[in-house]
Every structure is written in C-alpha cells, then in structure tokens.
N, C-alpha and C positions, 0 to 999 in steps of 0.2 A: 159632368161632375165638377162643380164649381172650382175648388182650389185643390184638386187632387194632385196636380203637378207640383205645387209647392210642398205638399206633404210627402211626395216622393223624393223631391230634391233634398229636403232636410227632415229626417224622421223625428216625430214627436217622442219624447222620452217615454219608455214603457215602464210603468210601475203600478203598484197596487194602492188603492185608496180605501182605507178601512171604513171611512164614513159612507161609502156606497154599498157596503156588504149587506146582503139580505138579512143577516142577523141584526145589524144596526137598524135597518129600516123597519123590520118586524117588531123589534124591541120598542122603538119609539111609538109605533102604532099601538102597541099593547098598553103603554102607560096612558094613552089617551082613549082607551076603551075599544080599540079596533082589533079584531082577530084577523090579522093579515095571514096570508098563506105561510105555512111552516117552511123555513129555509131549507130543511132537509129534503123537501119535495116541492120545489117551486120552479117557475119558468122565468128566466131573466133575459131581457133584451138590453144591450148596451149600444147607444148611438154615439158614434165617434170612438170606437174601441181601440184604434191604433193597432199596435202589434200584439195586443192581447195581454198586456202586463197586468191589467185589473181583472179581466174575465177568466183567464186560465187558472190562477190560483183558486178561484171560486169553484171552477169545474173539478179541480183535483180534490178539494176539501168537501164538496157536496156531490158525491157521485149519483145520488138519487134525484138530482135536479138537472134541468136542461138549460143551456145557455146559447144565445145567438148574439154575435157582434157584427156590426156593420161599420164600414169606414170607406171614405173615398180614395184612400191611398192604396194603390196596388202593392207597393213594396211592403207596407205595414201588414196588409192582409196575407201576403205570401209568407211573411215571417211568422205571423200568428198561426197559420195553417201548418207550417213546417214544425213548429213546436208541438202543436196538437198531434201531428202524425208521429213525432219522435216519442211522445209520452203515451201513445196508443189510446188517447181519449176518444170516447164515442158520444159524450154528452154535451159537446160544444161544437158550434159551427160558426165559421167566419165567412162573410160575404162582402165583396166590393160593391158598395151601393151608396147612393146619396140619400139623405133624409127625404128629399123631395120625391124620389122614385120608389122608396121602400114602402111596403105596406105589410100589415100584419092582420090576421083575422080578428074580429071583435072578441074581446075578452080572452085573448090567447096568451097574455103575459101577466105575470104576477108582480114583477118589479121591472121598471124601466129606469135605466141609468143614463144620464146625459151630463157628464162632467167635462167642464171646459169647452162647451159647444155653444150654448145659447147666445152669449154676448159676441161670439166670433163668427156669426153667420148673418146674412141679410135678413131684414124684417120678414119677408115672405117665408123664409126657411124657419124662422122662429115660430111663426104661426103654424106651419106644417108640423113642427116638432111637438107642439102642444096638442094639436089635433091627433097626432099619432099616439101620444100618451093616452088621451081620452078614449080613443077607439080600442087600443090594444089592451089596456089595463082590465084585469078581472075585477069583479065587483068590489072586493076588499083589497085590491092591489095598491101599491105605492109607487109613485114616480119621484126620482131624485133629479133635480135640475139645478146646476150651479150657474152663477152669473156674476158679472162685475156690478157692484152696487154704488149708488150715490147716497149721500154726498161725499163719502170718503174717496170715491174714485176720481174726483175732480183733479187733484194734483197729478196722479198718474196719467190721466187723459191729457193734461197740458203737456206733459213730457212726451207722450206718444205723438201729439201733433207737431211738436218741435222736431222729433226724430223723423217723422214722415217727410217733413220739409227738407231736412238735412240729407236724406238718402234718396230723394225723389229721382235723381238722375242716374242712379245705379240700378243695375238689373240682377247681377249675380248675388245669390244669397250670402256668400262669403264676404263680398265687398260691402253689402248693405250692413251686415252684422259688425264688420270691422269699423266702418264709418260711424255707426250708431254708438258703439262702445267708446270710440274716441270722443264723440260729442258728450257722452255721459261723464267721461273722465274730466273733460273741460268744465262741465257744470259742477262736478265735485270739487275741483280746484277753486272755482269761483265761489263756491258755497262754504269754503272753510272759514271765511270771515263771518263776523256777526252781522248778517244782512238778511233782508227779506227773502232773498233767493235761498239762502241756507236754511231758513226756517220752513219755507213752503215746499221746495223741491228737492233739497239736499237729501233727506232720508229716503225718498222714493228713488232718486237717481242711484244711490248706493245699492238699494235692494235690487233694482233692475240689472245693474252691472254685474251682479253676482249670479244671475241666472245662467244655466247651461245653454248651449247654442239652440237646441231644439225648442226649449221653452222661450228663450229670448226672441227667436225668429218668429214663432207662430203666435205668441201672445203679445209681445211688445211691438213687433213690426208688422203685425197682421193688417191686412187691408181693411178688415172690419173688426172693430172692438168697441161695442156700444154698451156702456154701463147704463143702468136705469134704476129708478127708485122702486123700493119694495111695493108700494101701492100700485105702481104701474104694472109690475109683474103679476101681482095678485089679480088685477083687473083683466089682464090678457089671459091668464089661466082660467078665470071665471067665465070668460066668453066661450070657452071650450068645455064647460061643465066640470071644471076641476076646482077644488078648494084647498086652501092652505092648511097643512097639518102642523108642521113645526120645522125647525132647522135640524140638519143632520148632526150638528154639534149643539146639543140641547142647552149647554151652558151659555151659548151665545144669545139665548132668548131671555136670560135672567137679568135682573136689575141690580144684583148685589154689588157689582163693581162701581156703581154710581154713588155719589154723595147722597146721604139720607134725604136731603131736601129735594133732590131730583127724583129719588125713588118715590117719595110721597106725591110729588106732582104727577108722575106717570101713573101711579096707582089710581088716581082720580079719573083717568080716562077709562071709561067702561068698555069701549069697543077694543077687544084684544088686538085686532089688526091695525087700528089707528095707533095703539100703544107701541106696537112693533115698529111702525114708521117713525114715531118720535124717538124711539130707542136708537134707531139708525142715525137720526139727526144728532143726538147727543154723543153717540159713540163714533160718529163719522165713519160708519161702516163702509167698507169698500168691496166686500165679497160676501155673497150669500150662497148657502147650500140648502135649498128649500125642498121640502117634501110636500107632495101633492096627493090628494085622493079624490075620488069622484064626489061631486057635490051632493049626491044622494046618501052618502055615508053619514051616519049620525055619530058625532064625536063629542066627547066631553073635553072642553078646552082647559079644564083644571085637572092636571094629573092627580090621580088618587094613589096614596101610599099603599093601600091594600093590594093593588094590582102587582106590586113587586113580589108578592109571596110566591108567585109561580115562576119567577125569573132566577137566573144565576147572576153572580156579581164577581168582578175581578178588579184588582188594583195593586200596583207596586208600592204599598204603603210602608212608611217608616214612622216610628213614634218615639216620644220621649215624655218623661214626667217632670213637671215643674216642681222644684224644691219648695217654692213659696206657696203654691196653691194646691198641690197634689192633683192637679188636673193633667190629663194626657192630651198631647197635641199630635195629631196624625197628619203627615205630609205626603202628598202624591207626587207623581213624576213631574208635573208641570208647575209645582210650587203651591198648588192649592192645599189648604189645610183646614182642619177642624179640631177644636179643643172641647173636650167633654170630661165630666166626672161621673157619667152614668156607667156603672159597672157592666151592664148588659151590652151597651153600645161599644164600650172599650173591648170587651171580649170578642164581639163579632168582628170588629175592624181588625183586631190582631189576627184572628183566624183567616181573614181575607188576605192580609199581608203575608202571612206564613204560607198560604196556599199558592201565591203568585208563582208562575203565570197561569196556573189553573184557576178555574172559576167555580167555587162551590155554589150549590143551590141555596138560596136565601132561606128557604123553609127548614134547611138542616142546621141553620145557625141558632135556632131557638127551640126549646123543648115544649113551649106552650103557646097557645093562640095569643094570649095577652103579650107575652114577650116578643112574639113574631110581629105584632102590630107596632111595638115600640122600635124594633129593628128596622122595619120597612119605612117608618117615618124618618128615622135617622139616615137611612141609605138614600131616600129620595133627595134629602138635602145634600148629601155627599155627591150624588149624581148631578144635581143642579150646579154644584160648585166645581164639577169636573175632577173630583177626587177619586171616583170609582167609575167603572163601566158596568152596564147592565146587559144581560144576554137572554134571549129566548132560546138560542142555540149556541151554547158555549163551545169554543174550539176544542177539538180532540188533540190532546198533547200530553207529554210526560214531563212533569216538573222536575224529575230526577232522571239521570241517565240509566236506561235499562241495561240488562246484561249484554244484549246485542243491540246497540243504539241504531236508530234509523231516522233519516229525514226523508221528506218526500222526493220522488223522482224529479219533480220540478226544481226543488232546491239544489239537487245534485247537478242538474243540467245548468242552472243559473251559475253555480260555482265554477263549473268547467268552462263556462263562457265569460267568466270574470264579471258577472252582473251582480247587482244587489239581490240578495236572497229575499224571498217572500216567506214570512213565518206563518204558522197555523193561525195566528191572530190577524192575518191579512195586513201585516205591517212590514216595512223594509228593514233589513239587517245587512250591514256591510262587514265582510270579513277583512280585517286589517292586519292579520298576522300570517306568516308563512305556514305554520303548523295547522292553523284552522283551515286554510285554503286547501292543503293537502288532505286533511282529515275528512272534510265534508263530503268529498266524492266517494269516500270509502264506506259511508254510513248507509248501507242498503239493508241492514238487519241480518246479515249473514255472518258478521264477525264479532267475536267477543273481544275483551281487552287484549288478550294475548295475540290474537290474529291481527288486531289493529296495530299493535306494536311491531309485529313482524312486517306488516305492509309499510309502516312509516320508517322503520329503522334504516333501511338502505339509503334514505335521503337525509338522515339526521346526522349532524356532526356531534351530537351529544350522546352520552351514555344511556343505556336502556332505563336505568332508574330515574334519571332526570327526564327522559322522554315520557316515562309513565306518569310522572307528576304533571308534566305539561299537557298530556292527554286528558287527565282528569279535569284540569282547569278548563281546557277547551270544551269538554263535554258539558261541564257545569254552565259555562257561558252560553252554549247552544241551548241547553235546557231552559235557562233563565230567559232567553229570547223567545221561547215558544217554538223552537224549530224541531225538537225531538218528538217523535210519534210514540204512542203507547204500545206496549207489547202486543195487546190484543187486536191491533189494527193492522192486519196483514192482507 
C-alpha cells in the first residue's frame, strides 16, 4: 500500500463533497439525455474514501442504496468503521485496500467517486483507476474523477517544487509542514512589493498557507502531484472505453464569464472537447471535476431545456425590483444573478427562493405545458449561471422547525465530537454558538419546545423567555441550513 503510512501519520480531513453526490451525478446525466441509476437505489464505490466523511452522509440519507469505500490508511478506515458501527448502518462498508489491489465485478457499481486521488498517485495507479471505473461501472453509470489541471496549475506546481527542495532533508511530517509554511511566509513577504514574484506566485502562496494541516501535507507536500491538460485526461479515459460527459460544476463549462469576443471565437470550434480545452487555456483552469460514462452511451452534448420538467430545483434566491426599469434581479449565494421582466419566470424564481432550502418540483411551478417550457428554458440558463441547483432526488428536509425537531444521528454525533456537521444537502455547516452546540445533540425527535427548554435551562445563564427566543432562532438557522428532517421521516 503505497503511501498508507503517510495517511496514517497525518489524517486527511473528513468532509462531504456535494459535487460527488449521486443526486448531482444523476442530474447532470439527465440533462444530457442519460437515465442514470436512481440515487435512491444505487451502488456507490468511493476510491480514497478517507475516514468516510463523504460516504457516510450518503449512506444515512440514501438507506436504499449501498456504499463501499476503500482507502490505504488503516487509521482512516478504522475511524470510518467506528462511525458506521456507532450509527448502526448496514448499507455501507469500508475496506483498507489500494486501488492497485482492489477489484469489483463487472457492472457492479452505478457511481464511482475518486475525489483528490488521480493527480496524487503514480501513473500506473492512474491507469488502474480508470480501468477499474470502466470495469465496475454499470451500463448507464457515472464516474467522478477530480484532478489538478493545466495551464492554471503551473504556478502551484512551481511552488510545490520549491517546497519539495526546501523540506527535502526533513522526515517528520510536523517538521516538513512547519518548514514549508515558513518558506511560504517568506515568499509572501517578498511578494508584497510590486514584482513579478508577487504577480505570479503571491496569490497561490497565500492560498496554500491557509490550508489545514491534513490538506497541506497530503496535497501540497505530496510526493506525487501531477497536473495534466484536459485533452490528456480525456485521451487516457478514452483508452479505457470511457468518454467525457461534463463537469460536476456545470457552470464551469460555460462561456458566459468570458468577454464576448472570446465567446464568439470559442463558439466557432465545432468539437466540444477541443472547445473545453481552449476554455481551460483562457480561464487558466487549475482543477477539474470530470464526469465519465461508457463510450457506448449515446449522449446529447447540447442540454435540452425540456429535460428539466422531470427535475426539482433549489436555490437561496434574493430579489429586488429596479425603480427605473421595473425589471426584477435575482441573486444567488455565489453572487450569480439574473434580471428579467417575464412575469412567469419572476413568479417561479420567487417560489424557489421562498421554498429554500427545500426543492420544489419544476413541473409544479407551471400550470400549463407552454408555461412549463418557458420556465424550463429560464431555469436551464439559471443553472448554467450557478444561480440554482437541479435535482433528480431532492434532499429530504424540513424548511421550518417541526413540533419535535430532529436532525440525523450522524449530525448529532458530529456535534458531540466538535466536527463540521453534514446537512441533508450534503454540505458542511459549522456550529459557532454555545446554544447551537448544546441544542443539536438534543434534536432526536423526542422533545418538543418545552422539553428542549427544560434540557437547556440548567446550562443557561439567561431567563426562560430569553432562552425560548434563542431556541427559535437556532432552530430557524438549522432549518435554513438544511439540517432538520421532516416529521414523516422516522
């Protein structure tokens, strides 16, 4: 097991990655005309699963699906299995194994996840990873593979080479990290002036210095970290009978952020894969999260708006009306925005924003086929701009606090251990207040407001009335984050 010892010495951070969730992968397949296996009843394999931070929340949220995670780190697998046992999960299994040694029966997996693995293993292991994807994937299955990309990866690669030289004589992880962080601080100080160093390496040096130890040690100081061009990855995947589908972040494939002249130039490139490579050149892309399918799958590389009619949609939308134009501008969490004066679209987007964090079905937003077509067309543009998310399997959650609020057993366990909580939307949520930290462990669905106040009051320095107000605020915050489960999910 190649670098198991280094991952035992310094554990990689355990967290959920929403872009790897079966709902995301199946949704993207759907808009390209592929009926991928339903997330509610699927089989998932994660390569390099670590301590289960990504796979365990999926197993909790999708009890009808099965999950297998492999990793070379004994400590990580032991932690993952301990959490599995604590939660009483029977639909997930963890195994200490390397990608080289692991095998899966042909067609036995619907979704393969390899996040943060491909660029960090030697070339033979990369080939084995792709071969495993090709063998294990079911006919309409989807593989997610992330990797460091060029040309944007060149500055970071230069820093990595400098750091490798700087820490070459050091063996202990703590010593290597301390020396590397010291060198980055030196570069940061040198880069404060208006110099070529400041322009080329300064931003990356600052980003790397902010990484937590597990990420810093295994990503930045890794013995292997090989970025590659998109066309190289596509060729390697093609050699194993796999074809490019899209990116897990669909907005990353769009041209809208480029100047119009560049957009027109790229649109003249008829081959969509060549266009993607030139888009990387122009964006200086440094990281990709690529989805692959079997090359026998017939896909339509132009997403069709009508396919959205069978999907759900979500987004934390805010809006305002311009006094000058009477047009309404909708803004999403990441700053994406859309301005429209179409009454039907305005009404649909307002309903989506009001429903957040729940995800209404798109078909329910329009009373007629004609209106549904207009809404689907607008929502496809919103999705491409990263204003909303689409779902084939929207998360089960309560947008308001039920009479007896409940969060998942996993979230309660994470809170008790002081970890970042995983929401029903497969995102991270950090508790940063004392009341919230004490409250979350009590939310097992057995206590109403009065019982929660009784349980909280012995630890509270405030009066019951003030505590009751704080309780409601905390519950609203948890509901808004997508942590509360619906009453009917018992």
